TINUTOR-687972 format. One record per residue: residue number from 1; residue in one letter; x, y, z of N, C-alpha, C, O in turn. Coordinates in pm, whole numbers, plus 50000, padded with zeros to 5 digits. Example, Ala and Ser with C-alpha at 12.3 -4.5 7.8 and 13.67 -1.06 7.14 Angstrom:
! residues 2
ATOM    i  aa  neast  nnorth    nup  caeast  canorth   caup  ceast  cnorth    cup  oeast  onorth    oup
ATOM    1   A  51319   49431  50780   51230    49550  50780  51320   49670  50780  51424   49668  50846
ATOM    2   S  51285   49775  50708   51367    49894  50714  51290   50003  50787  51341   50114  50804
END
This chain:
! residues 296
ATOM    i  aa  neast  nnorth    nup  caeast  canorth   caup  ceast  cnorth    cup  oeast  onorth    oup
ATOM    1   M  49345   51094  50159   49388    50996  50059  49424   50866  50129  49475   50868  50242
ATOM    2   C  49398   50752  50064   49444    50625  50118  49595   50630  50140  49669   50685  50058
ATOM    3   H  49638   50572  50251   49779    50574  50283  49837   50434  50271  49785   50339  50331
ATOM    4   L  49942   50421  50194   50015    50296  50177  50148   50304  50249  50220   50404  50238
ATOM    5   F  50182   50199  50322   50314    50188  50384  50361   50045  50365  50285   49950  50387
ATOM    6   A  50485   50028  50324   50544    49894  50314  50690   49902  50352  50755   50005  50336
ATOM    7   M  50742   49791  50403   50881    49789  50448  50937   49648  50436  50867   49549  50460
ATOM    8   S  51062   49640  50399   51135    49513  50399  51267   49531  50472  51338   49629  50451
ATOM    9   S  51298   49435  50558   51428    49434  50627  51515   49320  50577  51610   49279  50644
ATOM   10   G  51482   49269  50456   51564    49167  50394  51559   49035  50470  51452   48995  50515
ATOM   11   P  51671   48969  50486   51669    48838  50554  51647   48848  50704  51622   48746  50769
ATOM   12   K  51655   48967  50759   51646    48985  50904  51501   49013  50944  51440   49108  50895
ATOM   13   R  51448   48930  51033   51317    48959  51090  51332   49063  51201  51418   49050  51288
ATOM   14   I  51249   49165  51195   51257    49274  51293  51121   49294  51358  51018   49250  51306
ATOM   15   K  51122   49361  51471   50998    49398  51538  50966   49543  51503  51053   49630  51510
ATOM   16   A  50842   49568  51466   50795    49704  51438  50661   49725  51507  50581   49633  51520
ATOM   17   T  50638   49848  51550   50512    49885  51615  50439   49983  51525  50496   50082  51479
ATOM   18   F  50310   49954  51501   50227    50036  51413  50112   50098  51492  50047   50032  51572
ATOM   19   W  50090   50227  51467   49967    50294  51506  49902   50339  51376  49958   50425  51308
ATOM   20   L  49788   50286  51341   49725    50319  51214  49642   50447  51222  49615   50510  51120
ATOM   21   L  49602   50485  51344   49535    50613  51367  49591   50677  51491  49634   50609  51584
ATOM   22   D  49591   50811  51492   49633    50886  51610  49532   50870  51723  49418   50829  51701
ATOM   23   A  49575   50904  51842   49482    50912  51955  49371   51011  51922  49396   51112  51856
ATOM   24   P  49247   50984  51966   49135    51069  51924  49144   51213  51969  49080   51301  51910
ATOM   25   D  49224   51240  52074   49234    51378  52122  49354   51452  52064  49383   51564  52105
ATOM   26   S  49425   51391  51967   49539    51459  51907  49491   51570  51814  49386   51554  51751
ATOM   27   P  49563   51681  51804   49520    51791  51716  49506   51747  51571  49415   51792  51501
ATOM   28   R  49596   51659  51526   49589    51617  51386  49466   51531  51360  49398   51548  51259
ATOM   29   A  49437   51437  51452   49320    51351  51433  49192   51432  51425  49100   51395  51352
ATOM   30   A  49186   51542  51499   49065    51623  51501  49039   51693  51368  48926   51731  51340
ATOM   31   T  49143   51710  51286   49127    51783  51161  49112   51691  51041  49085   51739  50930
ATOM   32   L  49129   51561  51059   49129    51468  50947  48995   51398  50932  48924   51373  51029
ATOM   33   R  48961   51368  50807   48841    51290  50779  48857   51149  50834  48963   51088  50820
ATOM   34   T  48752   51097  50897   48757    50961  50949  48773   50863  50833  48694   50868  50738
ATOM   35   P  48871   50775  50838   48887    50679  50729  48780   50571  50734  48703   50562  50830
ATOM   36   D  48775   50489  50630   48675    50383  50619  48728   50247  50660  48653   50149  50663
ATOM   37   G  48856   50238  50690   48913    50111  50733  49063   50123  50749  49125   50216  50698
ATOM   38   A  49120   50027  50820   49265    50024  50840  49307   49879  50858  49233   49798  50912
ATOM   39   G  49427   49848  50811   49474    49711  50823  49624   49701  50814  49693   49795  50773
ATOM   40   L  49674   49586  50854   49818    49561  50865  49845   49416  50827  49773   49326  50870
ATOM   41   G  49949   49394  50745   49985    49260  50704  50132   49233  50721  50215   49322  50701
ATOM   42   A  50166   49109  50760   50304    49065  50778  50304   48913  50772  50203   48851  50737
ATOM   43   F  50418   48852  50807   50432    48706  50800  50493   48653  50928  50584   48715  50985
ATOM   44   D  50443   48538  50974   50501    48479  51094  50629   48405  51060  50671   48404  50944
ATOM   45   A  50691   48345  51158   50822    48281  51140  50817   48165  51041  50920   48127  50985
ATOM   46   D  50699   48108  51019   50682    47999  50923  50641   48049  50785  50614   47968  50697
ATOM   47   G  50636   48180  50765   50600    48236  50636  50451   48240  50609  50409   48254  50494
ATOM   48   V  50370   48228  50712   50225    48231  50696  50176   48375  50707  50213   48446  50801
ATOM   49   P  50093   48421  50611   50043    48559  50618  49962   48584  50744  49880   48501  50785
ATOM   50   Q  49986   48699  50805   49911    48743  50923  49853   48881  50893  49927   48978  50880
ATOM   51   V  49722   48889  50883   49656    49015  50849  49552   49049  50955  49471   48964  50993
ATOM   52   V  49556   49172  51004   49451    49226  51090  49396   49350  51022  49473   49435  50975
ATOM   53   R  49265   49361  51016   49204    49475  50949  49065   49496  51006  49003   49404  51059
ATOM   54   Q  49018   49619  50995   48887    49651  51050  48826   49768  50975  48892   49869  50949
ATOM   55   A  48700   49753  50940   48626    49865  50883  48603   49971  50990  48591   49939  51109
ATOM   56   I  48597   50096  50948   48571    50209  51039  48451   50284  50987  48453   50337  50875
ATOM   57   R  48347   50290  51067   48223    50356  51026  48202   50488  51099  48120   50570  51056
ATOM   58   S  48275   50510  51209   48266    50635  51284  48391   50647  51370  48466   50551  51384
ATOM   59   R  48413   50765  51429   48526    50785  51518  48520   50692  51640  48623   50662  51701
ATOM   60   A  48400   50648  51674   48386    50558  51788  48429   50415  51754  48444   50332  51843
ATOM   61   D  48449   50388  51626   48476    50252  51579  48623   50238  51539  48654   50181  51435
ATOM   62   T  48714   50291  51622   48854    50297  51582  48950   50240  51687  49070   50265  51681
ATOM   63   A  48899   50163  51783   48985    50117  51892  49103   50034  51840  49217   50056  51882
ATOM   64   F  49077   49941  51749   49185    49858  51695  49293   49945  51630  49412   49927  51657
ATOM   65   A  49251   50039  51545   49347    50119  51470  49426   50213  51558  49536   50254  51520
ATOM   66   R  49374   50249  51676   49444    50341  51765  49539   50270  51860  49623   50334  51924
ATOM   67   E  49527   50138  51871   49614    50063  51960  49748   50033  51893  49754   50016  51771
ATOM   68   A  49853   50026  51971   49984    49987  51918  49979   49840  51878  49936   49755  51955
ATOM   69   Q  50023   49812  51756   50028    49675  51704  50174   49636  51688  50244   49691  51603
ATOM   70   D  50220   49542  51770   50358    49494  51763  50365   49374  51669  50295   49274  51689
ATOM   71   V  50451   49385  51567   50458    49282  51464  50605   49250  51438  50688   49340  51431
ATOM   72   T  50635   49121  51425   50770    49078  51388  50763   49008  51253  50689   48911  51236
ATOM   73   S  50842   49057  51157   50841    49003  51022  50963   49058  50950  51039   49137  51007
ATOM   74   S  50982   49017  50825   51083    49083  50741  51018   49166  50630  51086   49245  50564
ATOM   75   T  50889   49148  50609   50814    49233  50518  50684   49274  50586  50625   49197  50661
ATOM   76   F  50640   49398  50558   50523    49455  50623  50446   49538  50520  50505   49595  50428
ATOM   77   V  50315   49545  50536   50235    49641  50461  50123   49690  50553  50061   49612  50625
ATOM   78   A  50098   49821  50548   49989    49882  50624  49910   49971  50530  49964   50025  50433
ATOM   79   H  49781   49987  50559   49692    50063  50470  49584   50130  50553  49521   50066  50637
ATOM   80   V  49563   50258  50528   49450    50330  50584  49361   50368  50466  49403   50438  50374
ATOM   81   R  49236   50320  50470   49147    50328  50354  49052   50446  50363  48985   50467  50465
ATOM   82   H  49046   50522  50255   48938    50618  50230  48866   50566  50106  48921   50571  49995
ATOM   83   A  48746   50519  50124   48678    50440  50021  48652   50520  49894  48602   50632  49899
ATOM   84   S  48687   50460  49780   48649    50513  49650  48546   50423  49583  48460   50470  49510
ATOM   85   T  48557   50292  49609   48463    50193  49556  48430   50095  49667  48520   50039  49729
ATOM   86   G  48302   50075  49693   48262    49981  49796  48243   50048  49931  48311   50146  49963
ATOM   87   R  48151   49994  50008   48116    50053  50137  48222   50022  50242  48315   49945  50216
ATOM   88   A  48208   50082  50359   48296    50052  50471  48257   49918  50530  48154   49907  50597
ATOM   89   S  48338   49816  50506   48312    49682  50557  48445   49611  50573  48544   49650  50512
ATOM   90   D  48447   49507  50656   48571    49432  50673  48616   49370  50542  48736   49366  50513
ATOM   91   A  48521   49321  50461   48557    49257  50335  48623   49354  50238  48701   49312  50152
ATOM   92   N  48592   49483  50250   48649    49584  50160  48774   49651  50216  48830   49739  50151
ATOM   93   T  48817   49610  50334   48930    49674  50400  49060   49606  50361  49069   49483  50362
ATOM   94   H  49160   49684  50326   49292    49632  50290  49369   49598  50418  49335   49647  50525
ATOM   95   P  49473   49515  50406   49520    49445  50287  49443   49315  50262  49370   49266  50348
ATOM   96   F  49463   49262  50140   49400    49138  50098  49506   49028  50088  49624   49056  50070
ATOM   97   V  49462   48903  50101   49554    48789  50098  49508   48690  49992  49390   48655  49985
ATOM   98   R  49602   48644  49908   49579    48535  49813  49710   48462  49792  49815   48524  49775
ATOM   99   N  49705   48332  49794   49821    48249  49757  49947   48290  49831  50054   48302  49771
ATOM  100   E  49934   48311  49962   50049    48346  50047  50112   48480  50010  50229   48504  50036
ATOM  101   R  50033   48567  49948   50077    48703  49915  49980   48802  49978  49861   48774  49990
ATOM  102   I  50032   48919  50018   49951    49024  50079  49958   49147  49990  50065   49183  49940
ATOM  103   F  49843   49213  49970   49831    49319  49869  49752   49437  49925  49656   49419  50000
ATOM  104   A  49795   49559  49888   49720    49680  49920  49735   49777  49803  49831   49770  49726
ATOM  105   H  49637   49868  49789   49627    49949  49668  49574   50088  49703  49494   50103  49795
ATOM  106   N  49619   50186  49629   49565    50321  49637  49536   50369  49497  49626   50377  49413
ATOM  107   G  49410   50400  49470   49375    50448  49338  49230   50423  49307  49152   50384  49394
ATOM  108   V  49194   50445  49182   49058    50421  49135  49066   50352  48999  49131   50402  48907
ATOM  109   I  48998   50238  48988   48982    50167  48862  48832   50154  48838  48760   50108  48926
ATOM  110   E  48786   50195  48721   48644    50183  48688  48626   50076  48580  48722   50013  48537
ATOM  111   G  48501   50058  48536   48472    49952  48441  48480   49814  48504  48532   49721  48443
ATOM  112   L  48428   49801  48627   48445    49674  48699  48366   49560  48637  48404   49444  48654
ATOM  113   G  48258   49589  48566   48187    49484  48495  48276   49419  48390  48275   49296  48374
ATOM  114   K  48351   49500  48318   48444    49447  48218  48556   49369  48284  48600   49267  48232
ATOM  115   L  48603   49418  48400   48707    49346  48473  48655   49212  48523  48725   49111  48515
ATOM  116   D  48533   49209  48575   48474    49082  48619  48464   48983  48504  48491   48864  48521
ATOM  117   A  48424   49032  48387   48414    48944  48271  48551   48889  48231  48563   48772  48193
ATOM  118   E  48654   48973  48240   48790    48928  48208  48839   48825  48309  48906   48728  48272
ATOM  119   L  48805   48844  48436   48850    48752  48540  48784   48616  48528  48850   48514  48548
ATOM  120   G  48657   48612  48496   48588    48484  48491  48598   48411  48623  48573   48470  48729
ATOM  121   T  48635   48284  48619   48644    48205  48742  48757   48251  48833  48756   48221  48952
ATOM  122   A  48855   48325  48779   48963    48376  48863  48912   48479  48963  48979   48508  49062
ATOM  123   G  48792   48534  48937   48735    48632  49029  48645   48572  49135  48593   48645  49219
ATOM  124   L  48625   48442  49133   48533    48380  49227  48570   48400  49373  48480   48415  49456
ATOM  125   P  48699   48403  49411   48730    48426  49553  48714   48571  49599  48734   48600  49717
ATOM  126   V  48678   48663  49510   48659    48803  49550  48540   48811  49644  48429   48771  49609
ATOM  127   L  48562   48863  49764   48459    48866  49868  48395   49002  49882  48281   49012  49929
ATOM  128   G  48465   49109  49844   48415    49243  49864  48372   49309  49734  48354   49244  49632
ATOM  129   D  48355   49443  49742   48303    49521  49630  48410   49604  49561  48378   49676  49466
ATOM  130   T  48535   49597  49604   48633    49698  49563  48699   49666  49430  48711   49551  49388
ATOM  131   D  48742   49774  49364   48829    49761  49248  48963   49699  49289  49023   49625  49211
ATOM  132   S  49008   49730  49410   49139    49683  49457  49146   49531  49463  49240   49471  49413
ATOM  133   E  49047   49470  49525   49049    49324  49538  49037   49257  49401  49098   49152  49378
ATOM  134   R  48960   49317  49313   48949    49261  49178  49081   49273  49102  49122   49181  49031
ATOM  135   F  49148   49387  49117   49278    49401  49051  49377   49299  49108  49457   49242  49033
ATOM  136   F  49374   49275  49237   49460    49173  49298  49430   49035  49240  49521   48956  49217
ATOM  137   A  49302   49005  49216   49266    48879  49153  49327   48869  49013  49374   48762  48972
ATOM  138   L  49327   48981  48939   49388    48981  48806  49538   48962  48816  49596   48886  48737
ATOM  139   V  49602   49029  48911   49746    49010  48932  49776   48864  48963  49870   48807  48908
ATOM  140   T  49697   48803  49050   49718    48663  49088  49705   48571  48966  49785   48480  48947
ATOM  141   R  49603   48596  48885   49586    48515  48764  49706   48527  48672  49752   48428  48616
ATOM  142   E  49756   48650  48656   49869    48671  48565  49999   48615  48623  50085   48570  48547
ATOM  143   I  50015   48616  48754   50133    48550  48812  50131   48402  48778  50234   48346  48739
ATOM  144   D  50015   48339  48793   50003    48197  48758  50032   48174  48610  50097   48077  48573
ATOM  145   A  49982   48265  48525   50003    48252  48381  50148   48271  48341  50191   48226  48234
ATOM  146   H  50226   48339  48428   50369    48361  48401  50455   48272  48491  50564   48312  48533
ATOM  147   D  50407   48153  48518   50483    48050  48590  50534   48098  48726  50646   48065  48766
ATOM  148   G  50453   48176  48796   50489    48219  48930  50578   48341  48937  50621   48379  49046
ATOM  149   D  50607   48404  48823   50690    48525  48821  50605   48643  48866  50520   48690  48790
ATOM  150   V  50626   48690  48989   50540    48793  49045  50552   48924  48968  50451   48987  48936
ATOM  151   G  50674   48964  48937   50693    49089  48865  50625   49089  48729  50559   49187  48693
ATOM  152   E  50639   48980  48654   50575    48972  48523  50424   48968  48537  50352   49024  48454
ATOM  153   G  50374   48904  48642   50230    48901  48664  50174   49038  48693  50069   49075  48640
ATOM  154   I  50244   49116  48779   50200    49252  48807  50202   49336  48680  50107   49410  48652
ATOM  155   A  50310   49326  48604   50322    49406  48482  50211   49372  48383  50153   49463  48324
ATOM  156   A  50182   49244  48365   50079    49203  48269  49941   49253  48313  49863   49300  48230
ATOM  157   A  49911   49242  48442   49782    49288  48492  49768   49439  48476  49662   49488  48438
ATOM  158   A  49874   49513  48506   49870    49658  48494  49854   49700  48348  49782   49795  48318
ATOM  159   R  49923   49630  48257   49912    49665  48115  49770   49641  48063  49716   49723  47989
ATOM  160   W  49710   49529  48102   49574    49502  48058  49479   49609  48111  49392   49658  48039
ATOM  161   T  49496   49645  48237   49409    49746  48298  49426   49881  48230  49328   49948  48200
ATOM  162   A  49550   49920  48205   49577    50049  48140  49522   50054  47999  49486   50161  47950
ATOM  163   Q  49516   49940  47933   49467    49934  47795  49315   49929  47788  49256   49978  47692
ATOM  164   N  49250   49871  47889   49109    49835  47874  49012   49905  47969  48892   49907  47941
ATOM  165   L  49060   49962  48079   48969    50016  48179  48997   50164  48207  49113   50206  48202
ATOM  166   P  48895   50242  48236   48919    50378  48284  48986   50372  48421  48943   50297  48508
ATOM  167   L  49091   50451  48440   49158    50447  48569  49218   50582  48604  49255   50661  48518
ATOM  168   Y  49224   50605  48734   49291    50723  48789  49429   50687  48838  49526   50759  48811
ATOM  169   S  49440   50575  48911   49569    50531  48964  49560   50385  49002  49455   50338  49046
ATOM  170   I  49671   50313  48985   49681    50176  49035  49810   50158  49116  49880   50058  49102
ATOM  171   N  49841   50256  49199   49953    50238  49291  49927   50119  49381  49817   50106  49437
ATOM  172   M  50024   50032  49397   50001    49909  49472  50128   49858  49538  50240   49890  49498
ATOM  173   I  50107   49777  49642   50213    49705  49713  50175   49558  49718  50059   49525  49743
ATOM  174   L  50271   49471  49694   50252    49327  49713  50373   49273  49787  50487   49302  49749
ATOM  175   I  50349   49195  49893   50460    49136  49967  50439   48985  49981  50327   48935  49986
ATOM  176   T  50552   48915  49986   50556    48776  50027  50637   48770  50156  50675   48874  50211
ATOM  177   A  50664   48650  50204   50739    48638  50330  50879   48694  50320  50939   48726  50423
ATOM  178   G  50935   48708  50198   51070    48759  50187  51091   48870  50088  51199   48929  50085
ATOM  179   E  50990   48902  50006   51009    48998  49898  50898   49102  49897  50791   49083  49955
ATOM  180   L  50926   49213  49829   50832    49324  49820  50833   49378  49678  50939   49394  49617
ATOM  181   W  50714   49407  49626   50699    49473  49496  50612   49597  49514  50518   49597  49593
ATOM  182   A  50644   49703  49441   50563    49825  49443  50552   49877  49301  50650   49878  49226
ATOM  183   L  50432   49920  49263   50408    49978  49131  50344   50115  49148  50246   50130  49221
ATOM  184   R  50398   50213  49079   50335    50345  49069  50290   50365  48925  50371   50358  48832
ATOM  185   Y  50160   50391  48905   50110    50418  48770  49972   50481  48779  49889   50436  48857
ATOM  186   P  49946   50588  48698   50048    50672  48632  50106   50769  48734  50146   50726  48842
ATOM  187   D  50113   50899  48702   50176    50995  48793  50075   51075  48873  50110   51180  48927
ATOM  188   T  49950   51028  48881   49846    51101  48951  49863   51098  49103  49832   51196  49170
ATOM  189   N  49910   50987  49158   49939    50973  49300  50087   50944  49319  50150   50881  49234
ATOM  190   G  50142   50988  49431   50283    50965  49459  50308   50829  49522  50220   50772  49587
ATOM  191   L  50428   50778  49504   50477    50660  49575  50628   50677  49587  50699   50690  49488
ATOM  192   Y  50676   50676  49712   50815    50710  49741  50887   50589  49796  50828   50504  49863
ATOM  193   V  51018   50582  49768   51100    50473  49820  51222   50532  49891  51280   50631  49846
ATOM  194   L  51259   50471  50002   51377    50511  50079  51460   50388  50110  51414   50294  50175
ATOM  195   K  51585   50389  50062   51681    50285  50102  51748   50336  50230  51829   50428  50227
ATOM  196   R  51713   50274  50340   51754    50324  50471  51864   50235  50528  51842   50117  50553
ATOM  197   G  51981   50292  50549   52088    50219  50614  52060   50203  50762  51970   50267  50816
ATOM  198   A  52135   50117  50829   52119    50100  50973  52132   50235  51043  52230   50306  51024
ATOM  199   G  52033   50270  51122   52035    50397  51194  51986   50516  51114  51977   50626  51168
ATOM  200   G  51953   50496  50986   51900    50607  50907  51999   50720  50889  52120   50698  50894
ATOM  201   R  51948   50838  50869   52033    50954  50841  52104   51004  50966  52214   51058  50957
ATOM  202   N  52041   50988  51084   52095    51048  51206  52136   50944  51310  52148   50978  51428
ATOM  203   G  52157   50819  51269   52199    50717  51363  52092   50686  51468  52123   50673  51587
ATOM  204   R  51967   50675  51424   51856    50649  51515  51771   50533  51465  51783   50491  51350
ATOM  205   H  51687   50483  51553   51588    50382  51513  51487   50448  51418  51485   50570  51403
ATOM  206   L  51405   50367  51355   51303    50420  51266  51183   50467  51348  51133   50394  51433
ATOM  207   D  51139   50588  51322   51018    50643  51383  50954   50735  51280  50983   50854  51276
ATOM  208   H  50867   50678  51197   50807    50751  51086  50663   50785  51119  50587   50700  51166
ATOM  209   A  50625   50909  51094   50488    50953  51111  50444   51024  50984  50514   51112  50934
ATOM  210   S  50328   50986  50933   50281    51046  50810  50239   51190  50832  50169   51220  50929
ATOM  211   P  50282   51281  50744   50235    51419  50755  50097   51438  50697  50037   51544  50713
ATOM  212   F  50044   51336  50628   49918    51351  50556  49803   51271  50617  49686   51307  50600
ATOM  213   S  49833   51163  50688   49729    51082  50749  49769   51058  50893  49840   51140  50952
ATOM  214   E  49726   50948  50951   49747    50928  51094  49841   50812  51125  49865   50783  51243
ATOM  215   I  49895   50746  51026   49974    50627  51047  50112   50662  51105  50173   50763  51068
ATOM  216   R  50159   50577  51196   50293    50593  51253  50356   50454  51269  50289   50357  51303
ATOM  217   V  50486   50447  51243   50559    50321  51251  50689   50344  51327  50759   50443  51302
ATOM  218   R  50720   50254  51419   50845    50264  51495  50912   50127  51498  50845   50025  51517
ATOM  219   S  51044   50124  51480   51120    50000  51495  51255   50031  51557  51340   50093  51495
ATOM  220   L  51274   49987  51681   51402    50004  51748  51509   49917  51683  51628   49952  51687
ATOM  221   D  51469   49805  51622   51566    49716  51558  51638   49784  51441  51749   49745  51407
ATOM  222   L  51575   49885  51381   51637    49951  51266  51741   50054  51305  51791   50127  51219
ATOM  223   L  51774   50061  51432   51896    50131  51472  52018   50056  51421  52120   50117  51388
ATOM  224   D  52007   49922  51415   52122    49838  51379  52105   49763  51248  52198   49696  51203
ATOM  225   E  51989   49772  51186   51963    49697  51064  51915   49790  50952  51849   49890  50980
ATOM  226   P  51949   49759  50826   51899    49837  50713  51758   49794  50675  51711   49688  50717
ATOM  227   A  51693   49875  50595   51559    49843  50547  51531   49925  50422  51599   50023  50393
ATOM  228   V  51430   49883  50349   51376    49961  50237  51231   49991  50270  51154   49901  50305
ATOM  229   V  51195   50118  50258   51060    50164  50294  50994   50223  50170  51057   50298  50095
ATOM  230   V  50867   50188  50149   50788    50244  50040  50662   50303  50101  50593   50237  50179
ATOM  231   E  50631   50428  50064   50518    50497  50126  50451   50591  50027  50512   50638  49932
ATOM  232   S  50325   50617  50053   50250    50712  49970  50307   50852  49980  50299   50929  49884
ATOM  233   E  50366   50886  50095   50424    51018  50118  50557   51004  50190  50583   50903  50255
ATOM  234   R  50641   51104  50178   50764    51106  50257  50727   51126  50403  50661   51224  50439
ATOM  235   M  50770   51034  50488   50729    51038  50629  50837   51094  50721  50822   51091  50843
ATOM  236   D  50944   51144  50665   51040    51223  50741  51117   51311  50643  51084   51313  50524
ATOM  237   E  51218   51382  50691   51289    51478  50606  51417   51423  50544  51499   51499  50495
ATOM  238   D  51435   51293  50547   51552    51232  50486  51558   51270  50337  51462   51246  50264
ATOM  239   P  51669   51329  50292   51676    51374  50152  51687   51260  50052  51682   51283  49932
ATOM  240   R  51703   51137  50101   51721    51024  50009  51590   50964  49962  51591   50870  49881
ATOM  241   W  51476   51014  50009   51349    50969  49952  51350   50992  49802  51394   51097  49755
ATOM  242   R  51299   50896  49726   51290    50911  49580  51147   50885  49536  51088   50782  49571
ATOM  243   L  51091   50977  49461   50960    50958  49402  50973   50860  49286  51049   50885  49192
ATOM  244   M  50901   50751  49292   50906    50654  49183  50850   50714  49056  50762   50801  49061
ATOM  245   D  50900   50669  48942   50851    50716  48813  50717   50654  48780  50682   50547  48832
ATOM  246   S  50641   50719  48696   50518    50660  48646  50551   50532  48569  50639   50532  48483
ATOM  247   G  50480   50425  48599   50504    50298  48532  50618   50218  48589  50653   50113  48535
ATOM  248   E  50678   50265  48699   50793    50196  48757  50748   50083  48850  50664   50103  48938
ATOM  249   L  50804   49966  48828   50783    49850  48915  50911   49826  48993  51016   49798  48936
ATOM  250   L  50901   49839  49124   51014    49824  49216  51010   49686  49278  50903   49637  49314
ATOM  251   H  51125   49622  49291   51135    49491  49356  51244   49495  49461  51357   49535  49432
ATOM  252   V  51209   49455  49582   51305    49440  49691  51319   49290  49716  51226   49225  49763
ATOM  253   A  51437   49236  49685   51459    49092  49697  51481   49053  49843  51490   49138  49931
ATOM  254   A  51488   48923  49866   51500    48873  50003  51631   48915  50068  51640   48919  50191
ATOM  255   D  51734   48947  49987   51861    48994  50044  51869   49147  50049  51976   49202  50073
ATOM  256   L  51758   49214  50027   51744    49359  50030  51800   49428  49905  51813   49550  49903
ATOM  257   T  51834   49352  49802   51872    49411  49675  51750   49477  49611  51644   49416  49603
ATOM  258   V  51767   49601  49565   51656    49676  49506  51681   49691  49356  51787   49736  49313
ATOM  259   T  51581   49653  49277   51584    49675  49132  51452   49736  49090  51351   49721  49158
ATOM  260   S  51454   49806  48977   51329    49862  48926  51337   49872  48775  51446   49877  48717
ATOM  261   R  51220   49876  48713   51211    49889  48568  51078   49953  48533  50982   49946  48610
ATOM  262   I  51074   50016  48417   50951    50075  48368  50874   49967  48293  50923   49911  48196
ATOM  263   V  50752   49938  48340   50671    49835  48277  50553   49893  48199  50489   49822  48121
ATOM  264   L  50525   50022  48219   50425    50094  48140  50486   50229  48105  50514   50310  48193
ATOM  265   D  50508   50254  47976   50582    50373  47937  50494   50480  47874  50546   50573  47811
ATOM  266   G  50364   50468  47890   50274    50571  47838  50153   50584  47928  50136   50504  48021
ATOM  267   P  50068   50683  47903   49950    50703  47988  49846   50595  47961  49851   50528  47858
ATOM  268   P  49750   50579  48053   49639    50487  48027  49558   50531  47905  49552   50649  47874
ATOM  269   V  49498   50435  47839   49413    50468  47725  49293   50550  47770  49249   50641  47700
ATOM  270   H  49241   50518  47889   49124    50589  47943  49163   50653  48077  49119   50609  48183
ATOM  271   Q  49246   50756  48069   49292    50825  48190  49179   50909  48251  49119   50992  48183
ATOM  272   L  49152   50885  48381   49052    50964  48452  49120   51080  48525  49232   51066  48574
ATOM  273   S  49052   51193  48532   49096    51305  48614  49010   51309  48739  48910   51238  48749
ATOM  274   L  49048   51393  48835   48966    51407  48956  48824   51450  48920  48728   51408  48984
ATOM  275   E  48811   51533  48818   48679    51584  48779  48591   51472  48722  48468   51484  48722
ATOM  276   D  48653   51365  48674   48577    51253  48619  48523   51160  48726  48431   51082  48701
ATOM  277   L  48579   51168  48847   48546    51073  48952  48418   51114  49026  48383   51231  49031
ATOM  278   R  48350   51013  49082   48242    51042  49175  48298   51121  49294  48415   51104  49328
ATOM  279   P  48217   51206  49358   48270    51291  49465  48344   51215  49573  48451   51258  49616
ATOM  280   E  48290   51100  49618   48357    51025  49724  48488   50965  49676  48583   50952  49753
ATOM  281   A  48495   50928  49548   48620    50875  49493  48724   50986  49481  48842   50964  49508
ATOM  282   A  48680   51104  49439   48773    51216  49427  48832   51254  49562  48952   51279  49573
ATOM  283   V  48749   51257  49666   48797    51289  49800  48899   51187  49847  48995   51222  49915
ATOM  284   S  48879   51059  49810   48970    50954  49855  49108   50965  49793  49201   50900  49839
ATOM  285   Q  49123   51048  49689   49250    51059  49618  49320   51193  49641  49421   51221  49576
ATOM  286   T  49269   51275  49732   49328    51406  49754  49364   51424  49899  49309   51358  49988
ATOM  287   T  49457   51515  49923   49500    51546  50058  49562   51683  50061  49606   51734  49959
ATOM  288   S  49567   51742  50179   49642    51866  50198  49786   51832  50230  49818   51716  50255
ATOM  289   V  49873   51931  50231   50016    51907  50250  50066   51991  50367  50105   52106  50347
ATOM  290   P  50066   51937  50490   50120    52009  50603  50271   51999  50607  50332   51938  50520
ATOM  291   D  50332   52059  50708   50476    52053  50724  50519   51910  50753  50449   51836  50823
ATOM  292   L  50634   51871  50701   50688    51737  50727  50737   51726  50871  50783   51825  50928
ATOM  293   P  50726   51606  50931   50780    51586  51065  50930   51578  51061  50989   51567  50953
ATOM  294   T  50992   51583  51175   51138    51583  51183  51193   51454  51240  51309   51449  51280
ATOM  295   S  51112   51345  51244   51161    51219  51298  51263   51156  51204  51269   51191  51086
ATOM  296   A  51343   51062  51259   51449    51000  51179  51397   50881  51102  51473   50817  51030
END
């Protein structure tokens, strides 16, 4: 399954190290399907988006994703892609950038011809083939239509999609230089949030490893600083992880204040099941469940 990771440290810029894939000789890497791409997004000290991403076509094409990536920011998003729509290419690899915002998505949205017609000229900057980038274009259009209100723009785009297009999931992350938004809809895929105090549960730095994919994140700065983490899966055994509700839009403000509200209170009009999806799309939305790691 596509893996989403996002983190905010509020007003404090912190250093974090990301490994988007395990070393090729690790036991876990040997058992996992090769992903179709991996990417990482953050912001520099001037608030300019910084995104690195690479398509993956074979195990030999993973050097970037296996290297440690040191990033300093107050908001972060990482994504490991298993393609449901669109080929393995750099243009189709998350995260995407528009209007000083960075976006990543896990799910399947169909009816892209209808979505393209709805977007009109708002879809002209779409460079790839994915449902994800098109949905981001719709979110961007709706943010503009709501006078720059990001939360209202996300809610409006999600409501239109749920009303008009067949969909399996539109779990998504959007970050700016100081804020983070996350939407889980509907309940087909998980999205978890952890409000992490300085030092976490055991008075340690952050060292999260996904039990379902290959992504790992470490930050020594979070020994002394709080953060909010949003992930597709619980990446440690902290009991404070909370599964977001279906239709819940979470907002982490620049001061690390967390608020959430339900913006979609019913199922999609055209809800897709795994059996409705093309085989490659269905595979991109499923995973096995190994034992959780014991990192802090």
